C-alpha positions in Angstrom: 9.4 -19.3 2.6 7.9 -22.3 4.4 5.6 -22.2 7.4 7.2 -22.7 10.8 6.4 -22.3 14.4 5.8 -18.7 15.4 3.8 -16.5 17.8 0.1 -16.3 17.0 0.2 -12.5 16.4 3.0 -12.9 13.9 1.1 -15.7 12.1 -2.0 -13.5 11.8 0.1 -10.6 10.5 1.8 -12.8 7.9 -1.7 -13.9 6.8 -2.7 -10.3 6.3 -5.4 -10.3 9.0 -4.0 -7.4 10.9 -0.8 -5.7 12.1 1.0 -7.5 14.9 -0.4 -5.0 17.5 -3.9 -5.4 16.2 -3.5 -9.2 16.1 -2.5 -9.1 19.8 -5.7 -7.2 20.5 -7.7 -9.8 18.6 -6.1 -12.6 20.7 -6.6 -10.7 24.0 -10.3 -10.2 23.1 -10.7 -14.0 22.7 -11.6 -13.8 19.0 -8.8 -16.1 17.9 -8.8 -19.9 18.2 -6.1 -22.5 17.6 -7.6 -26.0 16.9 -10.9 -24.8 18.4 -9.3 -23.6 21.6 -9.2 -19.9 22.4 -5.7 -18.7 21.8 -3.6 -17.0 24.5 -1.4 -14.0 24.1 2.1 -15.0 23.0 1.1 -18.6 22.3 3.1 -20.4 19.6 1.5 -21.9 16.6 2.5 -24.0 13.6 0.6 -22.7 10.6 1.4 -25.9 8.7 -0.4 -28.1 11.3 -2.7 -25.9 13.4 -6.1 -24.7 12.4 -6.3 -20.9 13.1 -9.6 -19.1 13.1 -10.6 -15.5 13.7 -14.3 -14.9 14.6 -14.9 -18.5 13.3 -13.3 -17.9 9.9 -10.4 -20.2 9.0 -7.1 -18.3 8.2 -5.2 -19.5 5.2 -1.5 -19.1 5.4 0.4 -18.5 2.2 2.9 -21.3 1.4 5.4 -18.9 0.0 5.7 -15.2 -0.1 4.5 -13.5 -3.3 5.2 -10.0 -4.4 3.7 -8.4 -7.5 3.2 -5.0 -8.9 0.0 -4.1 -10.8 -0.4 -1.1 -13.1 -3.8 -0.2 -11.7 -6.1 1.4 -14.3 -8.5 4.2 -13.6 -12.0 3.1 -12.7 -10.9 0.1 -10.7 -11.4 -0.2 -6.9 -8.6 -1.2 -4.5 -10.6 -3.6 -2.5 -11.4 -7.3 -2.3 -15.1 -7.1 -2.9 -17.5 -4.4 -4.1 -21.2 -4.6 -3.2 -22.1 -2.7 -6.4 -20.2 -5.2 -8.6 -17.6 -2.8 -9.9 -14.3 -4.1 -11.0 -11.6 -4.5 -8.3 -7.8 -5.0 -8.6 -8.4 -8.6 -7.7 -10.3 -9.0 -11.0 -7.1 -8.2 -12.8 -4.7 -10.7 -11.2 -4.6 -14.5 -10.8 -6.4 -15.6 -7.7 -4.1 -16.5 -4.8 -4.9 -17.1 -1.1 -3.6 -14.5 1.3 -2.8 -11.8 -1.3 -3.3 -8.3 0.0 -2.6 -4.8 -1.3 0.1 -2.5 0.1 -1.8 0.7 0.6 -4.7 1.9 -1.6 -5.1 3.9 -4.8 -8.4 5.7 -5.1 -10.9 4.8 -7.8 -9.6 7.1 -10.6 -5.9 7.0 -9.7 -3.7 4.9 -11.8 -0.2 3.4 -11.5 1.9 1.3 -9.1 0.0 -0.9 -6.7 2.0 -3.6 -4.8 0.3 -6.8 -3.7 1.8 -9.4 -1.4 1.0 -12.5 0.7 3.3 -11.0 3.4 0.7 -9.3 5.5 3.1 -8.2 8.1 5.3 -6.4 5.5 2.2 -4.8 3.9 1.3 -3.2 7.3 4.9 -2.2 8.0 5.4 -0.4 4.6 2.1 1.5 4.8 2.6 2.6 8.4 3.3 6.4 8.6 6.5 5.8 10.5 7.9 3.9 7.5 8.1 7.0 5.4 8.2 5.2 2.1 8.5 7.6 -0.8 5.6 7.6 -3.3 5.9 9.5 -6.5 2.9 10.8 -8.5 2.5 12.6 -11.8 -0.7 14.7 -11.9 -2.0 16.2 -15.1 -3.4 19.5 -13.9 -4.9 22.8 -15.0 -4.5 26.1 -13.1 -1.8 28.4 -11.8 0.8 25.7 -11.6 3.9 27.8 -11.0 2.4 29.6 -8.0 1.0 26.3 -6.8 4.4 24.6 -7.1 5.9 27.3 -4.9 3.2 26.8 -2.3 3.8 23.0 -2.4 7.5 23.4 -1.9 6.9 25.6 1.1 4.5 23.0 2.6 0.7 22.9 2.7 -1.6 22.6 5.7 -4.4 20.1 5.1 -7.2 19.4 7.6 -5.3 16.3 8.9 -1.9 18.1 9.2 0.8 19.8 7.2 2.4 18.1 4.2 5.9 18.9 2.9 6.6 17.1 -0.4 10.1 15.7 -0.9 10.0 16.7 -4.6 8.0 19.1 -6.7 8.6 19.4 -10.5 6.6 21.0 -13.3 6.6 20.4 -17.0 4.3 21.3 -19.8 1.5 18.9 -20.5 0.6 17.2 -23.8 -2.7 19.1 -24.1 -3.2 22.8 -24.3 -3.1 24.7 -21.0 -2.2 21.6 -19.0 0.8 20.8 -16.8 2.5 17.7 -15.6 3.1 18.1 -11.8 5.4 15.5 -10.3 5.1 15.1 -6.5 7.1 12.8 -4.2 5.7 12.4 -0.7 6.4 10.1 2.2 2.9 9.5 3.4 -0.2 7.7 2.3 -3.1 9.7 3.6 -6.5 9.4 2.1 -6.6 11.1 -1.4 -3.5 13.2 -0.3 -2.2 14.3 -3.6 -5.7 15.3 -4.9 -6.3 17.3 -1.7 -2.9 18.9 -2.0 -3.7 20.0 -5.6 -7.1 21.3 -4.6 -5.6 23.3 -1.7 -3.3 25.2 -4.1 -6.0 25.8 -6.7 -5.2 23.1 -9.3 -7.7 20.9 -11.1 -6.5 17.3 -11.4 -7.4 15.8 -14.8 -5.4 12.6 -14.3 -3.3 11.1 -11.5 -0.7 8.3 -11.8 1.5 6.9 -9.1 4.8 6.2 -10.9 6.8 4.7 -7.9 6.3 3.2 -4.5 9.7 3.1 -2.8 12.1 1.2 -5.1 9.3 -0.1 -7.4 8.8 2.0 -10.5 6.0 1.8 -13.1 8.4 1.9 -16.0 6.8 0.5 -19.2 4.3 -1.8 -17.5 1.1 -1.6 -19.4 -2.2 -0.6 -17.8 -3.8 -3.6 -16.2 -0.6 -5.7 -16.4 1.3 -7.3 -13.6 4.9 -8.4 -13.0 6.8 -9.9 -10.1 9.3 -7.8 -8.2 13.0 -8.1 -8.8 15.4 -9.3 -6.1 16.8 -5.8 -5.8 13.4 -4.3 -5.3 12.6 -6.9 -2.6 15.9 -6.3 -0.8 15.2 -2.6 -0.6 11.6 -3.1 0.6 12.8 -5.6 3.2 15.4 -3.1 4.5 12.9 -0.3 5.1 12.5 0.1 8.8 9.9 1.8 10.9 11.5 5.2 10.5 11.8 5.0 6.7 15.5 4.4 6.7 17.1 1.4 5.1 19.1 -1.0 7.2 18.3 -3.3 10.0 14.8 -2.9 11.4 14.4 -2.3 15.1 
């Protein structure tokens, strides 16, 4: 995808600066400049020719849209920089301007993490209204059968109720452990871990095995791959209500 003339808020979203709505707020607040002139709401910009800055920082537009999936290992932060010098997901992938992650995985959670240079799509897919399915496999200890029944009925967390789309239980590889598979349509902070805690389960390991159409499969820990055309088509068709088809 080549750069072309577009509204300034769309250009900021594509660069991963903010969602379109937040980008409009940045413009309205006078924090955005185009060629050293304060931008106006709705103004058109050509990212290939115009210099765009936010709070004085030059925005680099990606020349082509990149999508990759990383098998995030445990003990790696989902962030661009860590003041304490701990490893981040960006230490595991080739450097590329404009690359941003699609939602977070917490420090000890492993599995599917999408990264893209399409900032607008990253915001769209992680917005609660998108309802993208996320599947996790948790290795747990505790009263798993009773917990599974509670999860199927729905669990009230402090930030609202959660009704998993799928709850499955299988015996774990270690003694007295279970493999709990959960599919949810939200990405709240530490949601799966909080769900397990709420129903009396201890989480020993947590792996996200799928985000929408993108599955972990046999991708090795710490490895990356590009998305397939089919995966990209499904992601592009996910609208603001979670349904596939033309976005409104």
